[in-house]
A tleap script that builds the chain and sets N, CA, C and O, in Angstrom:
source leaprc.protein.ff14SB
mol = sequence {
  NGLN VAL GLN LEU VAL GLU SER GLY GLY GLY
  LEU VAL GLN ALA GLY ASP SER LEU ARG LEU
  SER CYS ALA ALA SER GLY ARG THR PHE SER
  SER TYR ALA MET GLY TRP PHE ARG GLN ALA
  PRO GLY LYS GLU ARG GLU PHE VAL SER ALA
  ILE ARG TRP ASP GLY SER ASN THR TYR TYR
  ALA ASP SER VAL LYS GLY ARG PHE ALA ILE
  SER ARG ASP ASN ALA LYS ASN THR VAL TYR
  LEU GLN MET ASN ARG LEU LYS PRO GLU ASP
  THR ALA VAL TYR TYR CYS ALA ARG ASP LEU
  LEU GLN PHE ARG ALA GLY GLU ARG ASP LEU
  ALA GLN PRO THR SER TYR ASN TYR TRP GLY
  GLN GLY THR GLN VAL THR VAL SER CSER
}
set mol.1.N position { 0.496 -1.062 -0.211 }
set mol.1.CA position { 0.224 -0.141 -0.074 }
set mol.1.C position { 1.038 1.404 0.155 }
set mol.1.O position { 1.915 1.365 1.018 }
set mol.2.N position { 0.832 2.719 -0.518 }
set mol.2.CA position { 1.656 3.539 -0.671 }
set mol.2.C position { 0.897 4.267 -0.106 }
set mol.2.O position { -0.284 4.009 -0.340 }
set mol.3.N position { 1.155 5.429 0.831 }
set mol.3.CA position { 0.573 6.182 1.507 }
set mol.3.C position { 1.526 7.464 1.079 }
set mol.3.O position { 2.747 7.576 1.192 }
set mol.4.N position { 0.378 8.561 0.451 }
set mol.4.CA position { 1.000 9.789 0.375 }
set mol.4.C position { 0.685 10.613 1.516 }
set mol.4.O position { -0.127 10.385 2.414 }
set mol.5.N position { 1.636 11.853 1.308 }
set mol.5.CA position { 1.642 12.317 3.056 }
set mol.5.C position { 1.605 14.337 2.247 }
set mol.5.O position { 2.605 14.634 1.593 }
set mol.6.N position { 0.592 15.335 2.374 }
set mol.6.CA position { 1.499 16.335 1.487 }
set mol.6.C position { 1.590 16.805 2.832 }
set mol.6.O position { 1.178 16.302 3.877 }
set mol.7.N position { 2.574 18.500 2.473 }
set mol.7.CA position { 2.668 19.247 3.611 }
set mol.7.C position { 2.935 20.620 2.863 }
set mol.7.O position { 3.090 20.785 1.653 }
set mol.8.N position { 2.952 21.595 3.914 }
set mol.8.CA position { 3.753 22.873 3.156 }
set mol.8.C position { 2.927 23.950 3.063 }
set mol.8.O position { 3.264 25.116 2.859 }
set mol.9.N position { 1.282 23.296 3.298 }
set mol.9.CA position { 0.102 24.432 3.104 }
set mol.9.C position { -0.115 25.661 4.088 }
set mol.9.O position { 0.382 25.676 5.214 }
set mol.10.N position { -0.927 26.731 3.558 }
set mol.10.CA position { -0.509 27.761 4.838 }
set mol.10.C position { -1.528 28.597 4.031 }
set mol.10.O position { -2.104 28.445 2.954 }
set mol.11.N position { -1.512 29.685 5.139 }
set mol.11.CA position { -2.510 31.326 4.686 }
set mol.11.C position { -1.363 31.951 4.788 }
set mol.11.O position { -0.551 31.980 5.713 }
set mol.12.N position { -1.374 32.814 3.001 }
set mol.12.CA position { -0.550 33.567 3.354 }
set mol.12.C position { -1.113 34.706 2.092 }
set mol.12.O position { -2.272 34.520 1.720 }
set mol.13.N position { -0.453 35.686 1.533 }
set mol.13.CA position { -1.426 37.009 1.128 }
set mol.13.C position { -0.716 36.666 -0.855 }
set mol.13.O position { 0.159 35.896 -1.252 }
set mol.14.N position { -1.383 37.399 -1.418 }
set mol.14.CA position { -1.213 37.581 -2.534 }
set mol.14.C position { 0.015 38.095 -2.951 }
set mol.14.O position { 0.446 39.208 -2.651 }
set mol.15.N position { 0.586 37.237 -3.672 }
set mol.15.CA position { 2.125 37.370 -4.253 }
set mol.15.C position { 3.223 37.029 -3.265 }
set mol.15.O position { 4.396 37.091 -3.631 }
set mol.16.N position { 2.895 36.666 -2.013 }
set mol.16.CA position { 3.524 35.030 -1.569 }
set mol.16.C position { 4.089 34.382 -2.548 }
set mol.16.O position { 3.972 34.533 -3.764 }
set mol.17.N position { 4.997 33.313 -1.652 }
set mol.17.CA position { 5.208 31.820 -2.213 }
set mol.17.C position { 5.030 30.683 -0.989 }
set mol.17.O position { 5.125 30.740 0.237 }
set mol.18.N position { 4.825 29.976 -1.632 }
set mol.18.CA position { 4.885 28.798 -0.369 }
set mol.18.C position { 5.358 27.387 -1.529 }
set mol.18.O position { 5.544 27.524 -2.738 }
set mol.19.N position { 5.459 26.205 -0.821 }
set mol.19.CA position { 6.568 25.205 -1.000 }
set mol.19.C position { 5.947 24.116 -0.801 }
set mol.19.O position { 6.602 23.365 -0.079 }
set mol.20.N position { 4.669 23.572 -1.225 }
set mol.20.CA position { 4.398 21.955 -1.138 }
set mol.20.C position { 5.324 20.898 -1.747 }
set mol.20.O position { 5.773 20.931 -2.892 }
set mol.21.N position { 5.605 19.719 -0.593 }
set mol.21.CA position { 5.993 18.312 -0.224 }
set mol.21.C position { 4.856 17.612 -0.190 }
set mol.21.O position { 3.782 18.077 0.191 }
set mol.22.N position { 5.059 16.342 -0.626 }
set mol.22.CA position { 4.461 15.372 -0.918 }
set mol.22.C position { 5.249 14.028 -1.063 }
set mol.22.O position { 5.621 13.399 -2.054 }
set mol.23.N position { 5.388 13.783 0.493 }
set mol.23.CA position { 6.287 12.372 0.795 }
set mol.23.C position { 5.596 10.763 0.365 }
set mol.23.O position { 4.480 10.316 0.628 }
set mol.24.N position { 6.514 10.258 -0.240 }
set mol.24.CA position { 5.881 8.694 -0.851 }
set mol.24.C position { 6.070 7.471 -0.280 }
set mol.24.O position { 7.276 7.256 -0.161 }
set mol.25.N position { 5.447 6.650 0.090 }
set mol.25.CA position { 6.222 5.917 0.876 }
set mol.25.C position { 6.514 4.211 -0.256 }
set mol.25.O position { 5.671 4.023 -1.133 }
set mol.26.N position { 7.431 3.378 -0.144 }
set mol.26.CA position { 7.330 2.232 -0.717 }
set mol.26.C position { 8.514 2.378 -1.831 }
set mol.26.O position { 8.665 3.535 -2.225 }
set mol.27.N position { 9.170 1.636 -2.265 }
set mol.27.CA position { 10.256 1.222 -2.931 }
set mol.27.C position { 10.052 1.627 -4.499 }
set mol.27.O position { 10.977 1.165 -5.168 }
set mol.28.N position { 9.324 2.188 -5.097 }
set mol.28.CA position { 9.388 2.533 -6.242 }
set mol.28.C position { 8.443 3.648 -6.920 }
set mol.28.O position { 7.775 3.699 -7.953 }
set mol.29.N position { 8.701 4.497 -5.867 }
set mol.29.CA position { 8.553 5.903 -6.343 }
set mol.29.C position { 8.639 6.575 -7.810 }
set mol.29.O position { 7.735 7.215 -8.347 }
set mol.30.N position { 10.037 6.267 -8.396 }
set mol.30.CA position { 11.097 6.492 -9.136 }
set mol.30.C position { 10.003 6.010 -10.486 }
set mol.30.O position { 10.138 6.531 -11.593 }
set mol.31.N position { 9.186 5.210 -10.277 }
set mol.31.CA position { 9.048 4.601 -11.639 }
set mol.31.C position { 7.453 5.002 -12.181 }
set mol.31.O position { 6.871 4.539 -13.162 }
set mol.32.N position { 6.968 6.008 -11.210 }
set mol.32.CA position { 5.918 6.508 -11.858 }
set mol.32.C position { 5.525 8.147 -11.758 }
set mol.32.O position { 6.037 8.903 -10.931 }
set mol.33.N position { 4.798 8.439 -12.480 }
set mol.33.CA position { 4.730 9.860 -12.634 }
set mol.33.C position { 3.871 10.502 -11.421 }
set mol.33.O position { 2.957 10.144 -10.678 }
set mol.34.N position { 4.672 11.649 -11.635 }
set mol.34.CA position { 3.441 12.265 -9.657 }
set mol.34.C position { 2.765 13.442 -10.475 }
set mol.34.O position { 3.179 14.153 -11.391 }
set mol.35.N position { 1.270 13.354 -9.622 }
set mol.35.CA position { 0.611 14.944 -10.115 }
set mol.35.C position { -0.056 15.671 -9.122 }
set mol.35.O position { -0.603 15.032 -8.224 }
set mol.36.N position { -0.139 17.596 -9.121 }
set mol.36.CA position { -0.606 17.668 -8.374 }
set mol.36.C position { -2.357 18.299 -8.695 }
set mol.36.O position { -2.642 18.969 -9.688 }
set mol.37.N position { -3.370 17.886 -7.594 }
set mol.37.CA position { -4.648 18.782 -8.512 }
set mol.37.C position { -4.857 19.642 -7.207 }
set mol.37.O position { -4.280 19.620 -6.120 }
set mol.38.N position { -6.270 20.690 -7.888 }
set mol.38.CA position { -6.562 20.817 -6.529 }
set mol.38.C position { -7.744 21.117 -6.306 }
set mol.38.O position { -8.294 21.166 -7.406 }
set mol.39.N position { -8.885 21.485 -5.039 }
set mol.39.CA position { -10.189 21.303 -5.161 }
set mol.39.C position { -10.395 22.904 -4.325 }
set mol.39.O position { -9.897 23.479 -3.357 }
set mol.40.N position { -11.019 23.067 -4.942 }
set mol.40.CA position { -11.774 25.040 -4.296 }
set mol.40.C position { -13.261 24.378 -3.968 }
set mol.40.O position { -13.999 23.782 -4.753 }
set mol.41.N position { -13.491 24.699 -2.414 }
set mol.41.CA position { -14.984 24.951 -2.362 }
set mol.41.C position { -16.235 24.765 -3.169 }
set mol.41.O position { -16.783 25.855 -3.335 }
set mol.42.N position { -16.859 23.803 -3.712 }
set mol.42.CA position { -18.060 23.779 -4.970 }
set mol.42.C position { -17.594 23.370 -6.006 }
set mol.42.O position { -18.266 22.670 -6.762 }
set mol.43.N position { -16.373 23.708 -6.260 }
set mol.43.CA position { -15.994 22.971 -7.160 }
set mol.43.C position { -15.303 21.913 -7.373 }
set mol.43.O position { -15.192 21.265 -6.332 }
set mol.44.N position { -14.252 20.957 -9.166 }
set mol.44.CA position { -14.546 20.006 -9.341 }
set mol.44.C position { -13.157 20.294 -8.713 }
set mol.44.O position { -12.762 21.403 -8.353 }
set mol.45.N position { -12.225 18.689 -8.608 }
set mol.45.CA position { -11.226 18.550 -8.353 }
set mol.45.C position { -10.537 18.892 -9.756 }
set mol.45.O position { -10.963 18.295 -10.744 }
set mol.46.N position { -9.362 19.937 -9.924 }
set mol.46.CA position { -8.793 20.388 -11.484 }
set mol.46.C position { -7.213 19.670 -11.040 }
set mol.46.O position { -6.857 18.968 -10.094 }
set mol.47.N position { -6.539 20.215 -12.182 }
set mol.47.CA position { -4.869 19.514 -12.354 }
set mol.47.C position { -4.212 20.822 -12.290 }
set mol.47.O position { -4.563 21.861 -12.848 }
set mol.48.N position { -3.230 20.619 -11.545 }
set mol.48.CA position { -2.329 21.606 -11.239 }
set mol.48.C position { -0.699 21.360 -12.530 }
set mol.48.O position { -0.283 21.924 -13.541 }
set mol.49.N position { -0.375 20.453 -11.852 }
set mol.49.CA position { 0.939 20.169 -12.575 }
set mol.49.C position { 1.156 18.763 -12.314 }
set mol.49.O position { 0.697 18.152 -11.348 }
set mol.50.N position { 1.962 18.235 -13.333 }
set mol.50.CA position { 2.743 16.662 -13.598 }
set mol.50.C position { 3.778 16.189 -13.247 }
set mol.50.O position { 3.974 16.935 -12.288 }
set mol.51.N position { 4.529 15.600 -13.255 }
set mol.51.CA position { 6.135 15.176 -13.557 }
set mol.51.C position { 6.025 13.770 -13.850 }
set mol.51.O position { 5.509 12.896 -13.154 }
set mol.52.N position { 6.784 13.637 -15.387 }
set mol.52.CA position { 7.521 12.277 -15.415 }
set mol.52.C position { 8.211 11.313 -14.543 }
set mol.52.O position { 8.808 11.879 -13.627 }
set mol.53.N position { 8.302 10.160 -14.546 }
set mol.53.CA position { 8.758 9.292 -13.975 }
set mol.53.C position { 9.859 9.751 -13.288 }
set mol.53.O position { 9.982 9.855 -12.067 }
set mol.54.N position { 10.734 10.047 -14.241 }
set mol.54.CA position { 12.126 10.016 -14.494 }
set mol.54.C position { 12.383 11.858 -14.532 }
set mol.54.O position { 13.492 12.386 -14.612 }
set mol.55.N position { 11.252 12.489 -14.463 }
set mol.55.CA position { 11.759 13.815 -14.501 }
set mol.55.C position { 11.812 14.828 -15.728 }
set mol.55.O position { 11.553 16.022 -15.880 }
set mol.56.N position { 12.205 13.932 -16.419 }
set mol.56.CA position { 12.612 14.701 -18.058 }
set mol.56.C position { 11.516 15.538 -18.354 }
set mol.56.O position { 11.742 16.488 -19.103 }
set mol.57.N position { 10.277 15.363 -17.880 }
set mol.57.CA position { 8.979 16.609 -18.732 }
set mol.57.C position { 8.414 16.638 -17.238 }
set mol.57.O position { 8.405 15.768 -16.367 }
set mol.58.N position { 7.952 17.933 -17.258 }
set mol.58.CA position { 6.534 18.698 -16.355 }
set mol.58.C position { 5.704 19.302 -17.499 }
set mol.58.O position { 6.001 19.645 -18.644 }
set mol.59.N position { 4.501 19.312 -16.757 }
set mol.59.CA position { 3.377 19.528 -17.517 }
set mol.59.C position { 2.605 20.748 -16.290 }
set mol.59.O position { 2.790 20.656 -15.076 }
set mol.60.N position { 1.782 21.790 -16.923 }
set mol.60.CA position { 0.813 22.320 -16.031 }
set mol.60.C position { -0.321 22.955 -16.926 }
set mol.60.O position { -0.681 23.024 -18.102 }
set mol.61.N position { -0.645 23.348 -15.742 }
set mol.61.CA position { -2.308 23.804 -16.695 }
set mol.61.C position { -2.197 24.992 -16.696 }
set mol.61.O position { -1.586 25.454 -15.732 }
set mol.62.N position { -2.708 25.946 -17.712 }
set mol.62.CA position { -2.487 27.204 -17.939 }
set mol.62.C position { -2.802 28.149 -16.934 }
set mol.62.O position { -2.176 29.198 -17.087 }
set mol.63.N position { -3.543 28.133 -15.981 }
set mol.63.CA position { -3.334 28.877 -15.175 }
set mol.63.C position { -1.998 29.143 -13.801 }
set mol.63.O position { -1.714 30.113 -13.098 }
set mol.64.N position { -1.502 27.873 -13.909 }
set mol.64.CA position { -0.427 28.055 -13.110 }
set mol.64.C position { 1.009 27.971 -14.198 }
set mol.64.O position { 2.069 28.126 -13.593 }
set mol.65.N position { 1.065 27.865 -14.903 }
set mol.65.CA position { 2.232 28.228 -16.032 }
set mol.65.C position { 2.711 29.091 -15.453 }
set mol.65.O position { 1.957 29.946 -14.988 }
set mol.66.N position { 4.013 29.194 -15.274 }
set mol.66.CA position { 4.942 29.958 -15.507 }
set mol.66.C position { 5.055 31.225 -14.076 }
set mol.66.O position { 5.498 32.372 -14.120 }
set mol.67.N position { 4.499 30.497 -12.962 }
set mol.67.CA position { 4.131 30.771 -11.493 }
set mol.67.C position { 4.736 29.380 -10.170 }
set mol.67.O position { 5.379 29.354 -9.121 }
set mol.68.N position { 4.157 28.589 -10.912 }
set mol.68.CA position { 4.095 27.315 -10.122 }
set mol.68.C position { 5.282 26.166 -11.019 }
set mol.68.O position { 5.093 26.143 -12.235 }
set mol.69.N position { 6.214 25.435 -10.592 }
set mol.69.CA position { 7.149 24.237 -10.737 }
set mol.69.C position { 7.118 23.126 -10.171 }
set mol.69.O position { 7.083 23.113 -8.941 }
set mol.70.N position { 7.120 22.175 -10.741 }
set mol.70.CA position { 6.872 21.279 -10.095 }
set mol.70.C position { 8.083 20.391 -9.959 }
set mol.70.O position { 8.670 20.541 -11.030 }
set mol.71.N position { 8.785 19.531 -9.204 }
set mol.71.CA position { 10.026 18.875 -9.071 }
set mol.71.C position { 10.034 17.538 -8.609 }
set mol.71.O position { 8.894 17.104 -8.444 }
set mol.72.N position { 11.019 16.673 -8.324 }
set mol.72.CA position { 11.088 15.502 -7.382 }
set mol.72.C position { 12.330 15.407 -7.039 }
set mol.72.O position { 13.223 15.919 -7.713 }
set mol.73.N position { 12.543 14.748 -5.960 }
set mol.73.CA position { 13.847 13.850 -5.421 }
set mol.73.C position { 13.348 12.687 -5.314 }
set mol.73.O position { 12.551 12.451 -4.406 }
set mol.74.N position { 13.810 11.486 -6.454 }
set mol.74.CA position { 13.505 10.185 -6.034 }
set mol.74.C position { 14.512 9.564 -5.038 }
set mol.74.O position { 14.407 8.345 -4.909 }
set mol.75.N position { 15.528 10.220 -4.265 }
set mol.75.CA position { 16.026 9.249 -3.460 }
set mol.75.C position { 15.417 9.531 -2.477 }
set mol.75.O position { 15.302 8.681 -1.593 }
set mol.76.N position { 14.743 11.030 -2.310 }
set mol.76.CA position { 14.216 10.933 -1.161 }
set mol.76.C position { 12.673 10.926 -1.165 }
set mol.76.O position { 11.965 11.496 -0.335 }
set mol.77.N position { 12.409 10.466 -1.832 }
set mol.77.CA position { 10.208 9.983 -2.179 }
set mol.77.C position { 9.511 10.877 -1.933 }
set mol.77.O position { 8.392 10.822 -1.423 }
set mol.78.N position { 10.290 12.102 -2.380 }
set mol.78.CA position { 9.166 13.526 -2.062 }
set mol.78.C position { 9.143 13.821 -3.747 }
set mol.78.O position { 9.993 13.540 -4.593 }
set mol.79.N position { 7.866 14.480 -3.880 }
set mol.79.CA position { 7.631 15.990 -5.461 }
set mol.79.C position { 7.421 16.710 -4.351 }
set mol.79.O position { 7.349 16.498 -3.141 }
set mol.80.N position { 7.319 17.873 -5.295 }
set mol.80.CA position { 7.589 18.958 -4.857 }
set mol.80.C position { 6.931 20.183 -5.583 }
set mol.80.O position { 7.390 20.451 -6.693 }
set mol.81.N position { 5.856 21.005 -5.066 }
set mol.81.CA position { 5.562 22.385 -5.508 }
set mol.81.C position { 5.361 23.359 -5.298 }
set mol.81.O position { 4.325 23.711 -4.734 }
set mol.82.N position { 6.510 24.348 -5.771 }
set mol.82.CA position { 7.174 25.643 -5.862 }
set mol.82.C position { 5.787 26.678 -6.574 }
set mol.82.O position { 5.595 26.867 -7.775 }
set mol.83.N position { 5.055 27.165 -5.552 }
set mol.83.CA position { 4.029 28.073 -5.907 }
set mol.83.C position { 4.482 29.716 -5.815 }
set mol.83.O position { 4.878 30.113 -4.718 }
set mol.84.N position { 4.447 30.340 -6.559 }
set mol.84.CA position { 5.090 31.597 -6.480 }
set mol.84.C position { 4.138 32.697 -7.146 }
set mol.84.O position { 3.581 32.372 -8.194 }
set mol.85.N position { 3.925 33.868 -6.666 }
set mol.85.CA position { 2.797 35.036 -7.202 }
set mol.85.C position { 1.740 34.590 -6.778 }
set mol.85.O position { 0.841 34.513 -7.615 }
set mol.86.N position { 1.480 34.210 -5.600 }
set mol.86.CA position { 0.605 33.215 -5.577 }
set mol.86.C position { -0.736 34.495 -5.682 }
set mol.86.O position { -0.384 35.672 -5.595 }
set mol.87.N position { -2.362 34.137 -5.887 }
set mol.87.CA position { -2.977 34.831 -6.378 }
set mol.87.C position { -4.612 33.947 -5.568 }
set mol.87.O position { -4.725 32.753 -5.287 }
set mol.88.N position { -5.582 34.985 -5.398 }
set mol.88.CA position { -6.910 34.592 -3.952 }
set mol.88.C position { -7.216 32.809 -5.354 }
set mol.88.O position { -7.592 31.687 -5.012 }
set mol.89.N position { -7.044 33.042 -6.050 }
set mol.89.CA position { -7.913 32.260 -7.010 }
set mol.89.C position { -7.082 30.852 -6.618 }
set mol.89.O position { -7.544 29.715 -6.707 }
set mol.90.N position { -6.200 31.095 -6.318 }
set mol.90.CA position { -5.364 29.932 -5.903 }
set mol.90.C position { -5.939 28.809 -4.845 }
set mol.90.O position { -5.912 27.581 -4.921 }
set mol.91.N position { -6.390 29.550 -3.983 }
set mol.91.CA position { -7.443 28.819 -2.793 }
set mol.91.C position { -7.693 27.881 -3.214 }
set mol.91.O position { -8.352 27.793 -4.250 }
set mol.92.N position { -7.195 26.738 -2.471 }
set mol.92.CA position { -7.856 25.075 -2.642 }
set mol.92.C position { -7.148 23.958 -1.347 }
set mol.92.O position { -6.078 23.934 -0.739 }
set mol.93.N position { -8.010 23.374 -1.348 }
set mol.93.CA position { -7.178 21.756 -0.828 }
set mol.93.C position { -6.146 21.424 -2.016 }
set mol.93.O position { -6.690 21.110 -3.075 }
set mol.94.N position { -4.792 21.443 -2.003 }
set mol.94.CA position { -3.963 20.685 -2.820 }
set mol.94.C position { -3.979 19.037 -3.015 }
set mol.94.O position { -4.129 18.364 -1.995 }
set mol.95.N position { -3.915 18.755 -3.551 }
set mol.95.CA position { -3.354 17.024 -3.437 }
set mol.95.C position { -2.822 16.896 -4.453 }
set mol.95.O position { -3.042 17.371 -5.568 }
set mol.96.N position { -1.610 15.793 -3.821 }
set mol.96.CA position { -0.649 14.899 -5.025 }
set mol.96.C position { -1.060 13.444 -4.908 }
set mol.96.O position { -1.508 12.784 -3.970 }
set mol.97.N position { -0.793 13.191 -6.030 }
set mol.97.CA position { -1.557 11.533 -6.486 }
set mol.97.C position { -0.114 10.410 -7.379 }
set mol.97.O position { 0.831 10.999 -7.903 }
set mol.98.N position { -0.156 9.555 -7.394 }
set mol.98.CA position { 0.712 8.692 -8.096 }
set mol.98.C position { -0.159 8.007 -9.437 }
set mol.98.O position { -1.293 7.530 -9.393 }
set mol.99.N position { 0.531 8.092 -10.346 }
set mol.99.CA position { 0.062 7.613 -11.563 }
set mol.99.C position { 0.174 5.660 -11.258 }
set mol.99.O position { 1.001 4.818 -10.909 }
set mol.100.N position { -1.204 5.763 -11.658 }
set mol.100.CA position { -1.049 3.993 -11.428 }
set mol.100.C position { -0.496 3.681 -12.542 }
set mol.100.O position { -1.010 2.601 -12.835 }
set mol.101.N position { 0.468 4.051 -13.594 }
set mol.101.CA position { 0.678 3.015 -14.391 }
set mol.101.C position { 2.376 3.450 -14.445 }
set mol.101.O position { 2.727 4.625 -14.556 }
set mol.102.N position { 3.253 2.409 -14.358 }
set mol.102.CA position { 4.658 2.575 -14.228 }
set mol.102.C position { 5.496 2.680 -15.889 }
set mol.102.O position { 5.247 1.989 -16.877 }
set mol.103.N position { 6.398 3.642 -15.767 }
set mol.103.CA position { 6.890 4.214 -16.558 }
set mol.103.C position { 5.688 4.678 -17.949 }
set mol.103.O position { 5.539 4.113 -19.033 }
set mol.104.N position { 5.164 5.575 -17.539 }
set mol.104.CA position { 3.877 5.878 -18.684 }
set mol.104.C position { 4.897 6.772 -19.708 }
set mol.104.O position { 5.795 7.535 -19.351 }
set mol.105.N position { 4.561 6.506 -20.815 }
set mol.105.CA position { 5.422 6.937 -22.015 }
set mol.105.C position { 4.954 8.719 -22.212 }
set mol.105.O position { 5.633 9.746 -22.211 }
set mol.106.N position { 3.482 8.461 -22.370 }
set mol.106.CA position { 3.078 9.926 -23.167 }
set mol.106.C position { 2.396 10.609 -21.806 }
set mol.106.O position { 2.048 10.081 -20.749 }
set mol.107.N position { 2.352 11.780 -22.187 }
set mol.107.CA position { 1.763 12.252 -20.983 }
set mol.107.C position { 0.115 13.343 -20.796 }
set mol.107.O position { -0.398 14.019 -19.903 }
set mol.108.N position { -0.239 12.933 -22.350 }
set mol.108.CA position { -1.956 13.101 -22.179 }
set mol.108.C position { -2.546 13.056 -21.486 }
set mol.108.O position { -3.217 14.073 -21.316 }
set mol.109.N position { -2.782 11.894 -20.547 }
set mol.109.CA position { -3.540 11.530 -19.981 }
set mol.109.C position { -3.282 11.990 -18.298 }
set mol.109.O position { -4.009 11.599 -17.385 }
set mol.110.N position { -2.083 12.904 -18.120 }
set mol.110.CA position { -1.831 13.074 -16.540 }
set mol.110.C position { -2.493 14.300 -16.492 }
set mol.110.O position { -2.042 15.018 -15.600 }
set mol.111.N position { -3.415 14.801 -17.142 }
set mol.111.CA position { -3.930 16.057 -16.475 }
set mol.111.C position { -4.934 15.368 -15.815 }
set mol.111.O position { -5.421 15.929 -14.833 }
set mol.112.N position { -5.393 14.170 -16.166 }
set mol.112.CA position { -6.530 13.391 -15.872 }
set mol.112.C position { -6.678 12.626 -14.475 }
set mol.112.O position { -6.006 11.616 -14.263 }
set mol.113.N position { -7.765 13.237 -13.327 }
set mol.113.CA position { -7.426 12.592 -12.059 }
set mol.113.C position { -8.271 10.518 -12.410 }
set mol.113.O position { -8.707 9.845 -11.476 }
set mol.114.N position { -8.261 10.147 -13.519 }
set mol.114.CA position { -8.666 8.910 -13.366 }
set mol.114.C position { -7.379 8.108 -13.879 }
set mol.114.O position { -7.525 6.988 -14.369 }
set mol.115.N position { -5.966 8.768 -13.743 }
set mol.115.CA position { -4.978 8.209 -14.528 }
set mol.115.C position { -4.332 7.971 -13.611 }
set mol.115.O position { -3.517 7.058 -13.741 }
set mol.116.N position { -4.419 8.679 -12.316 }
set mol.116.CA position { -3.879 8.172 -10.696 }
set mol.116.C position { -4.675 7.392 -9.442 }
set mol.116.O position { -5.861 7.609 -9.191 }
set mol.117.N position { -4.004 6.637 -8.845 }
set mol.117.CA position { -4.330 5.370 -8.064 }
set mol.117.C position { -4.182 5.642 -6.863 }
set mol.117.O position { -4.863 4.966 -6.091 }
set mol.118.N position { -3.431 6.510 -6.369 }
set mol.118.CA position { -2.976 6.795 -4.881 }
set mol.118.C position { -3.116 8.356 -4.408 }
set mol.118.O position { -2.282 9.115 -4.901 }
set mol.119.N position { -3.899 8.818 -3.674 }
set mol.119.CA position { -3.743 10.044 -3.191 }
set mol.119.C position { -3.316 10.541 -2.042 }
set mol.119.O position { -3.239 9.694 -1.151 }
set mol.120.N position { -3.051 11.474 -1.788 }
set mol.120.CA position { -2.624 12.192 -0.077 }
set mol.120.C position { -4.389 12.796 0.084 }
set mol.120.O position { -5.452 12.723 -0.534 }
set mol.121.N position { -3.787 13.444 1.430 }
set mol.121.CA position { -5.112 13.351 2.340 }
set mol.121.C position { -5.658 15.135 1.987 }
set mol.121.O position { -6.733 15.711 2.152 }
set mol.122.N position { -4.215 15.610 1.399 }
set mol.122.CA position { -4.479 17.228 0.998 }
set mol.122.C position { -4.045 17.832 1.734 }
set mol.122.O position { -3.918 17.366 2.866 }
set mol.123.N position { -3.591 19.217 1.429 }
set mol.123.CA position { -3.023 20.213 2.267 }
set mol.123.C position { -3.784 21.623 1.988 }
set mol.123.O position { -3.972 21.996 0.830 }
set mol.124.N position { -4.295 22.534 3.322 }
set mol.124.CA position { -4.789 23.614 2.306 }
set mol.124.C position { -3.993 24.348 2.575 }
set mol.124.O position { -3.093 24.407 3.413 }
set mol.125.N position { -4.654 25.428 1.181 }
set mol.125.CA position { -3.544 26.724 0.763 }
set mol.125.C position { -4.588 27.685 0.892 }
set mol.125.O position { -5.295 27.684 -0.116 }
set mol.126.N position { -4.957 28.525 1.779 }
set mol.126.CA position { -4.892 29.922 1.237 }
set mol.126.C position { -4.838 31.343 0.469 }
set mol.126.O position { -6.044 31.524 0.633 }
set mol.127.N position { -4.553 32.165 -0.030 }
set mol.127.CA position { -4.091 33.024 -0.570 }
set mol.127.C position { -5.605 34.181 -0.377 }
set mol.127.O position { -6.700 34.050 -0.925 }
set mol.128.N position { -5.138 35.311 0.619 }
set mol.128.CA position { -5.661 36.060 1.233 }
set mol.128.C position { -5.574 37.255 -0.094 }
set mol.128.O position { -4.562 37.229 -0.795 }
set mol.129.N position { -6.649 38.265 -0.387 }
set mol.129.CA position { -6.291 39.161 -0.948 }
set mol.129.C position { -6.126 40.785 -0.438 }
set mol.129.O position { -5.707 41.638 -1.220 }
savepdb mol mol.pdb
quit
């Protein structure tokens, strides 16, 4: 069983930065792409970013492109989301997730929640104006 534990959320002002972390259990972390999603109250869960299993490619939603950066440290079984120039509309619970496929070759499906089979419990990010 894989466990994902997010941390790093909090209350910040618009324009501030936060770095989220997601620590994964298990020995096969480096074989799977990882994703970040978020869900605001009353809204559906939406894709934020993903990183290929080997870290060679990263993907972003248009709403965060240029402000957020995803990275991973396979030696630490951890994926990060650096969030800069935060906006009130970034307020949400942020979830990390693990790809259901090992060594996924393509990236098209990484924006879909159904491509992931393990999820963390989420961490709240609140951005005040």
